[in-house]
C-alpha positions in Angstrom: 0.1 0.1 0.1 1.4 3.6 -1.3 1.1 6.4 1.5 1.5 8.8 -1.5 -1.0 11.7 -1.8 -3.4 11.5 -4.8 -2.9 14.2 -7.0 -5.4 17.1 -6.3 -6.3 17.4 -10.2 -7.0 14.1 -10.2 -9.1 14.4 -6.7 -10.9 17.4 -7.8 -12.5 15.3 -11.1 -13.2 12.5 -9.1 -15.4 14.2 -6.7 -17.1 15.9 -9.5 -17.6 13.1 -11.9 -18.9 11.6 -9.0 -21.4 14.5 -7.9 -22.3 14.7 -11.4 -23.1 10.7 -11.4 -25.3 11.3 -8.2 -27.4 14.1 -9.8 -28.1 12.2 -12.7 -29.2 9.3 -11.0 -31.5 11.1 -8.8 -33.1 13.0 -11.7 -33.7 9.4 -13.4 -35.1 8.1 -10.0 -37.2 10.6 -9.7 -39.7 10.5 -12.5 -39.4 7.0 -12.2 -40.4 6.8 -8.3 -43.3 9.5 -9.2 -44.4 7.1 -11.7 -45.7 4.6 -8.8 -47.9 7.4 -7.5 -51.9 7.2 -8.4 -52.6 9.6 -11.5 -54.8 12.3 -10.1 -57.4 10.7 -12.0 -57.2 7.7 -10.1 -57.1 9.6 -6.6 -60.3 11.4 -7.9 -62.2 7.3 -9.1 -61.7 6.7 -5.5 -62.3 9.7 -3.9 -65.8 10.9 -1.8 -68.3 12.3 -3.5 -70.6 15.6 -2.6 -73.8 15.4 -3.5 -76.3 18.1 -2.8 -79.9 16.6 -2.5 -81.6 19.8 -1.8 -83.6 19.9 -5.1 -84.9 16.3 -5.3 -88.5 15.7 -4.1 -90.3 13.0 -2.5 -90.7 10.2 -5.1 -87.6 11.2 -6.9 -84.3 9.5 -7.8 -81.0 10.8 -8.8 -77.7 9.0 -9.4 -74.4 9.8 -9.3 -70.4 8.1 -9.8 -68.7 7.1 -7.2 -65.5 4.6 -8.0 -67.0 4.0 -11.6 -70.2 3.0 -9.9 -74.1 4.1 -9.8 -74.8 5.2 -6.6 -78.6 5.9 -6.5 -79.9 8.2 -4.3 -84.0 7.7 -3.7 -86.2 10.2 -1.7 -89.0 7.6 -0.5 -92.5 9.1 0.1 -94.3 8.1 3.3 -96.1 5.2 1.1 -92.9 3.8 0.1 -91.5 3.6 3.7 -95.0 1.6 4.9 -94.7 -0.7 1.8 -91.1 -1.4 3.3 -93.0 -3.5 6.2 -95.3 -5.7 3.8 -92.7 -6.3 2.1 -90.0 -7.6 5.5 -91.4 -11.1 5.6 -90.8 -11.5 1.8 -87.0 -10.6 1.4 -84.1 -12.6 2.0 -81.6 -10.9 4.5 -84.3 -8.3 5.9 -81.8 -7.2 8.3 -78.8 -6.7 6.1 -77.0 -9.4 8.1 -75.4 -11.4 4.9 -71.4 -9.8 4.5 -71.0 -10.2 0.8 -72.0 -6.5 1.0 -71.5 -5.5 4.5 -74.1 -3.1 5.1 -72.8 -0.1 7.5 -74.1 -0.2 11.1 -76.0 2.8 10.4 -78.3 1.4 7.7 -78.8 -1.8 9.4 -82.3 -1.1 9.6 -85.7 -1.6 7.8 -84.9 1.5 6.1 -81.1 0.4 5.0 -80.3 4.4 5.6 -79.3 7.0 8.0 -82.6 8.6 7.5 -85.9 6.9 6.5 -86.8 8.7 4.0 -83.3 9.0 1.7 -81.6 5.8 0.5 -78.5 5.7 -0.6 -77.4 2.7 -2.9 -75.1 1.1 -5.3 -77.3 0.4 -8.4 -75.5 -3.1 -9.0 -76.8 -6.3 -9.0 -75.3 -8.6 -6.3 -76.1 -11.0 -8.9 -73.7 -10.5 -12.0 -73.3 -6.9 -11.7 -75.8 -6.2 -14.1 -78.3 -2.4 -13.2 -81.6 -3.0 -12.1 -84.2 -0.8 -13.7 -86.7 1.2 -11.3 -90.0 -0.2 -11.1 -90.8 2.2 -8.5 -94.8 2.6 -8.9 -96.9 -0.2 -7.4 -99.4 -2.3 -8.4 -99.0 -4.8 -11.4 -96.5 -4.9 -14.2 -94.5 -7.1 -16.8 -92.4 -9.4 -15.3 -93.5 -8.4 -11.7 -95.7 -10.1 -9.4 -99.7 -8.2 -9.2 -99.6 -7.3 -5.6 -95.8 -5.4 -6.7 -95.3 -2.6 -3.7 -92.6 -0.7 -5.8 -88.6 -1.9 -5.8 -86.4 -2.7 -9.0 -86.4 -5.0 -11.1 -83.1 -6.7 -12.6 -83.9 -7.6 -16.5 -81.1 -10.2 -17.1 -82.1 -12.8 -14.4 -85.5 -11.6 -12.5 -84.1 -10.8 -9.7 -86.1 -8.0 -7.3 -85.6 -5.8 -5.1 -87.7 -3.6 -2.6 -87.3 -0.1 -2.0 -84.8 -0.6 0.4 -82.9 -2.6 -1.8 -83.4 -5.9 -0.1 -83.4 -8.8 -2.7 -86.8 -11.0 -2.5 -86.4 -14.7 -1.5 -85.7 -17.4 -3.9 -83.9 -15.0 -6.5 -80.9 -15.4 -8.3 -79.4 -12.4 -6.5 -77.2 -13.7 -3.3 -77.3 -10.7 -1.4 -78.7 -6.8 -1.0 -78.0 -3.6 -2.7 -74.7 -2.7 -1.5 -74.9 0.5 0.7 -71.8 2.5 0.3 -70.2 4.6 3.0 -71.6 7.8 3.2 -72.6 11.0 5.6 -74.5 13.9 5.6 -72.4 17.4 5.5 -76.2 18.8 6.2 -79.8 18.5 5.9 -79.1 18.6 2.0 -75.5 17.5 1.3 -74.5 14.3 1.1 -70.7 12.8 0.8 -70.8 9.6 -0.9 -67.6 7.5 -0.2 -66.9 8.7 3.6 -68.6 7.6 6.9 -66.5 9.4 9.8 -69.2 11.4 11.5 -72.2 9.1 10.6 
């Protein structure tokens, strides 16, 4: 081993080239590491959705998109709410105890909602992912029983749901419609996708 000192000009060049190499590696790594972060579009797709329901009248339903899924918000009339008592013995899971689509604790009631008059559900059938259609009016209708009290019909395989999204017995759908996490920001504003204050 030699104890002779390194030429100072060589030392300067070695330090300079080492620093340049480190800087180049950092500039190369930053975009590479940043590519692992979710895009703004991906963040927005999973973000909670704020909805104003102030103009929603009894008997009306609106649909919003959350995480690429249709979310229904139905303002139920007193007659619609009364129909849930009648359908209680006819639905497969009246207390929402099945776990395929766990129902939030605040929606494990006859209405499956925080406030009885406002129903919030993901509009996707639990059978094969079709989107049920509105059959909100009571009475005889094609593909429905004569004593129909109102609800939803999945046209793909005939699953029917009451006005709380509970699937009727002996239907292909294995579970009730999903109730997403949600909370009230005010009497007329909902936040779909988050339920910290519920």
